[in-house]
C-alpha positions in Angstrom: 117.0 117.1 40.1 114.2 114.2 40.5 112.5 115.3 43.2 111.8 112.5 45.8 108.4 112.5 45.7 106.1 114.4 43.3 102.1 114.7 43.4 100.8 115.8 39.7 97.3 116.8 40.1 96.5 114.4 42.9 92.7 114.1 43.7 91.2 111.3 45.9 87.8 111.0 47.4 86.2 108.5 50.0 82.7 108.2 50.9 80.9 110.0 53.4 83.3 112.9 53.1 81.8 116.2 52.2 84.9 117.5 50.4 87.7 115.4 48.8 90.4 113.7 51.3 93.0 115.2 48.7 91.6 118.4 46.5 94.2 118.6 42.8 97.3 118.5 44.7 100.1 119.3 43.1 103.7 119.6 44.9 107.6 118.2 45.1 109.9 117.3 48.0 113.5 117.5 47.5 116.1 114.7 48.4 117.0 115.0 51.4 114.3 116.8 53.1 112.5 116.9 56.3 108.8 118.0 55.3 106.2 118.0 58.0 102.4 118.0 57.2 100.3 119.5 59.2 96.6 120.2 59.1 93.0 119.9 61.2 91.4 116.6 61.5 90.0 115.2 58.4 92.0 117.6 56.5 93.9 115.3 54.5 97.6 114.4 56.0 97.1 110.6 57.0 95.7 110.5 53.3 98.8 112.3 51.3 101.8 109.8 53.1 98.9 106.7 52.5 99.4 107.3 48.5 103.2 107.1 48.6 103.3 103.6 49.5 100.0 102.8 47.9 98.2 102.3 51.3 95.6 104.0 49.0 95.3 104.9 45.2 95.0 108.1 43.8 91.2 108.4 41.8 93.4 111.0 39.5 97.1 112.2 39.3 100.5 111.2 39.0 102.3 110.3 42.7 106.0 109.8 41.7 108.5 108.7 43.8 112.0 109.1 42.4 110.6 109.8 39.2 108.7 106.4 39.4 104.6 106.4 38.8 104.1 104.5 41.7 100.6 103.2 40.5 102.9 101.3 38.3 105.1 99.4 40.6 104.3 96.7 42.7 103.0 97.6 46.0 105.0 95.2 47.6 108.5 96.0 45.9 107.2 99.9 46.4 106.8 99.2 50.2 110.2 97.5 50.9 112.1 100.3 49.8 109.8 103.0 51.7 110.5 103.2 55.8 106.7 103.6 57.3 106.4 104.4 61.2 103.2 105.1 62.6 101.9 105.6 66.2 100.7 102.6 66.8 104.4 101.5 66.6 102.9 97.7 65.5 106.1 95.3 67.2 105.6 91.7 66.6 104.9 91.1 70.6 106.3 87.3 70.1 109.9 88.7 68.6 112.4 90.4 70.0 113.8 93.5 69.8 116.2 92.4 67.4 114.2 90.4 65.1 111.3 92.7 64.8 114.8 95.3 63.6 115.7 92.7 61.1 112.6 91.8 60.2 112.7 93.5 56.3 116.4 92.9 55.6 115.7 88.6 56.1 112.9 89.0 53.9 115.6 90.8 51.0 117.4 87.8 52.4 120.5 89.5 53.6 122.9 87.3 54.7 123.1 86.5 58.7 126.3 88.5 59.6 125.1 91.8 57.6 121.4 91.6 59.4 123.3 91.3 62.7 125.5 94.4 62.0 122.6 96.4 60.9 120.7 95.5 63.9 123.4 96.3 66.3 124.2 99.6 64.6 120.4 101.1 64.4 119.7 99.9 67.5 123.0 102.1 68.6 121.6 105.1 66.6 118.3 105.5 68.0 120.0 105.5 71.5 118.9 101.5 73.0 121.8 99.7 74.0 122.2 96.7 71.2 123.5 94.6 74.4 121.2 95.6 76.9 118.4 95.8 74.4 118.6 92.9 71.9 117.1 90.2 73.0 114.0 92.0 75.0 110.5 91.5 74.4 108.5 94.0 73.3 106.3 94.0 76.5 109.7 95.0 78.3 110.1 98.2 76.9 108.4 101.7 77.7 106.5 103.1 75.0 109.1 105.3 73.8 111.6 102.6 73.9 108.9 100.8 71.4 109.2 103.8 69.3 112.8 103.5 68.8 112.8 100.4 68.1 109.5 101.3 65.6 112.2 103.9 63.8 115.4 101.1 63.9 112.9 98.7 62.0 112.0 101.5 59.4 115.5 102.3 58.6 116.8 98.9 58.8 116.7 98.3 54.9 118.4 101.6 54.3 115.3 103.2 52.9 115.7 106.4 50.5 112.6 107.6 52.0 110.9 107.5 55.4 107.1 108.2 56.1 106.5 108.5 59.5 102.6 109.1 60.9 102.2 111.1 64.2 105.0 108.5 65.8 105.1 110.5 69.0 101.4 111.1 69.5 101.1 109.2 72.4 104.4 109.6 74.1 103.9 111.9 77.3 105.9 115.2 76.6 109.6 114.6 77.7 109.8 111.3 75.7 108.6 113.0 72.9 110.9 116.1 73.1 113.6 113.4 73.1 112.5 111.3 70.3 112.0 114.5 68.1 115.5 115.5 68.8 116.6 111.6 67.9 114.9 112.3 65.0 116.3 115.7 63.8 119.8 113.9 64.7 119.6 110.8 62.0 117.8 112.8 59.8 120.7 115.4 59.6 122.8 112.6 59.3 121.2 110.2 56.9 120.8 112.3 53.7 117.2 110.4 54.0 114.0 112.3 52.8 111.3 112.1 56.1 107.9 113.1 55.4 106.3 113.3 59.2 102.9 113.7 59.6 101.6 115.5 62.6 98.7 117.0 64.3 101.3 119.7 66.8 102.6 122.6 65.1 105.6 123.5 67.2 106.7 119.7 66.8 106.2 120.7 62.9 107.8 124.3 63.3 110.6 122.0 65.1 111.1 119.5 62.8 110.0 120.6 59.3 112.9 122.2 56.8 109.6 122.5 55.0 106.0 122.3 56.5 103.0 121.3 54.3 100.3 122.3 55.7 96.9 121.1 54.1 93.0 122.2 55.0 90.3 120.3 53.6 92.1 118.1 51.3 93.9 121.3 49.8 97.6 122.9 50.1 97.3 126.4 52.2 100.5 126.6 52.6 104.5 124.8 51.9 107.4 126.4 52.8 110.4 127.1 55.5 108.8 127.3 58.3 110.8 131.1 58.9 108.9 132.0 55.6 105.6 130.7 57.0 105.9 132.3 60.1 106.8 135.6 58.5 104.5 135.7 55.9 101.1 133.0 56.3 99.5 132.8 53.1 95.7 132.4 54.3 94.3 132.9 56.8 93.6 129.7 57.8 97.5 129.4 58.1 97.4 132.5 60.3 94.2 131.1 62.6 96.9 127.9 63.1 99.5 130.0 63.8 98.2 131.7 66.6 96.3 128.5 67.7 99.5 127.2 68.5 102.8 127.4 67.2 104.0 127.7 70.8 102.4 125.4 72.8 101.5 122.8 70.9 97.7 124.0 71.3 96.3 123.4 68.0 96.4 119.6 68.7 93.2 119.9 70.5 91.2 120.5 67.5 93.4 118.4 64.7 94.3 115.0 66.8 94.2 111.5 65.6 92.5 112.5 62.1 93.7 109.2 60.0 92.7 111.0 56.9 
């Protein structure tokens, strides 16, 4: 079976860094997994997902999406088939909620009826009543509501793959917990593959069917949460677990790396 995403000996370097952002990384993400990518500041988490949708290109090695080498695919075409959610959300402030969600279907030239039905379906899916929220402006929403709209927009064109880069990092604990539960429900009902970057140990182990732990560009362990807890592979993994597995305390040393 072809993996949803595969890295084959991938290396990526940036000027000014003392080590590669990714260093000879090889791994496969199976279809339908929710993989949480966890690690220290500058460890390579964000670089890894940006290589999937070609916001960065690898210096060497291959990144495959459903068996296709992404370097051979037009970046715009590639990104239209991949949902992408970031912490900053990026809703268009001059467009109402429904129009924000409809952005990609309209680019893909869906007809009006199909687009409208999909908008309402997705707002309902993320817990926002379409009749109440469809015509609101982003400025009229709370942070948690904006993030729900961002998730709906990323799902709008029915992508098989979703990339989420610390989407809940700026939210309060109660809202964050609610959206984690919502994300789990959506994932379990969708069959889609999710790759979710987080600096929070507790979040990673709550959400992930697998957890990918990365440090200084190198994979430290990639396994189920249960096996990682029972058999940490390296001293780094043991230290990470002891620092924050139950409380999210790790975010004090791993927040907002952007790498």
